[in-house]
N, C-alpha and C positions, 0 to 999 in steps of 0.2 A: 440723205441726198449724197450721191457721189459726184466727183468732178473729174474730167479728163485732163484739164490743164489750166494753169494761171499763167497768162503771158503779161510780163512786166512792162512791155512797150510795144503796143499794138497800134498800127496807123491804118489798118484796113477796115476796122469795125467801129466806125464813128468818127466824130469831129476830133482833130488834133491827135495828140499821143494819149493812149488809154491803157488802163489796166484791164484785161479781159479775162473773165472766168468762164470757162467751157464747161457747163454742167453735163451730167449723164441722164439719159432718159429721154425718149421721143417716141410718141405714138403715131405721129404723122408719117414717118418713114417715106420722105419724098424721094422719088426716082431721081438719081443723079446727085443726091446730096454729097456735099464735100466731106462730111464727117460722119459716115454711117456707123462707125464703131461707137459713137455716143448714143445711138438709139437704145442700147442695153442700159437699163437703170443701175445694174451692178458694175458697169464698166468704170475703171479708174480707181480713185481713192475716196474714202469718206470725207465729206466736208465737214471738218471738226473745228474746234476753237483755234487750233494752230493755223489752219488754212484761212480762217476768217481774219485772224491777226496778220497773216502775211498780206492779204489783199489790202487791208487798211494801212499797213505800213507802206506798201508800194504806192498807194494813193498820195502819201505825204510829199512826194517829190514834186518840186515847184512847176516842173514842165509837163506834168501829167494833167490833161484836161478833165479826166473823169473815168468812170467804171462802165464796162460794157459786159452785159450778161448774154450769153448765147450758148450753143451746145450741139447736141441735145436741144431740149427746149426748156427754158426757164419757167414757161407757163404750164408745164405739167403740174397737176395739183400738188404732189409731194414736193416738188421743187419750189413752188411758190411759198410754201410753208417754211421751207429751210432757207430761202433767200430773203424773206422779209426782214428778219433781224439784221442781216448783213447791209441791206439797202438803207434801212433806218439808221443804222451806226455810221454808214458812209455819209449820208446827208447831214447828220448831226455833227460829225467831225470835220467834214469838208463841204460846208453849204455852198461854196462858190463852184464846186466841180459837178459835172452833169453825170447822170446815169442813162445809159442807152440799154435797150433790150431788144433782142431779136426773138421772134416767135413764128412758127408756122401756122398758129391760130389766127383768126380774123378778129381784129378788136371789137367792132361793134356786133358781131354775130357770136363769138365764143367766149369773150373775156368780161363783157358786161353782165349785170345781174340777169339771171336766167340762161346765160350761155353755158356751153357744155364743159368748160373748164373753170367757171367762176366757183370760188370757195370763199371761206371767211377770210383769207389773206389777200385776195384779189384786189379789192378796192384800195386798201392801204399800199399795196405794192405799186398799182398804177398810179396813185397820188404822189409817189415818190420817184417815179420814172420820168425823165424829161422827154426822151424821144424813143418811141416804139417803132420797129421795122416789123410789120405784120405781113401775114399770108404765106402759104406753102411755097416752096421752091418749085416751080414748074419748069421742067427741063425744056420743053418746046418753046418757053419764053425766055430761055437763058439769054443774057446780054451782058457781055464783059465790059461794055462801055458805062454801064450805070454805076454811080457811086453808092456805096453802101448797101447794094442789093444784088441778088443774083438773077433774078427774073423780073420781067417788066410788070407782073401782077402784083408785086410786093409794093407796100406803100411806106413811106417815112412819115410817121405821124409825130407832130410836135405836141405832146400831151399838155404842155404848159399852156398853149393856146386853146386847146380843147377845154381846159379847166377855167380858162379865163384869167391866168396869171402869167 
């Protein structure tokens, strides 16, 4: 997996101050996307051990509320497989911090068993994500007054509630 950026202090993509990882690769290619360069799976730099260590180190700062995964799309199958070890490490190292993820896929249609991007990593990844913002960006439904979403069709799902914890 490649990534385009690691933001050390992001206040736009989730609750509080967050470390954000912008992954590369997106098959949805939403019209009006704010980050179209990340559609290309080869864009950016390889997400290697050094990059993972950087994310984990940035999360150590006491004012950081958690990690946000976006891109591109973290739920492209190769990205899920690459992100799972990072998310598991982040949750083990900082259990008090939350993990948010943004996807153009729809949770109950695309990510659950039988969905078009469900793979062997999906269930474990979803089990370790606290909040999922799902759904494609729809330019006709763009609403800049919405918190943490670009268009009104997108949902903010508290996966902890859906899991019953």
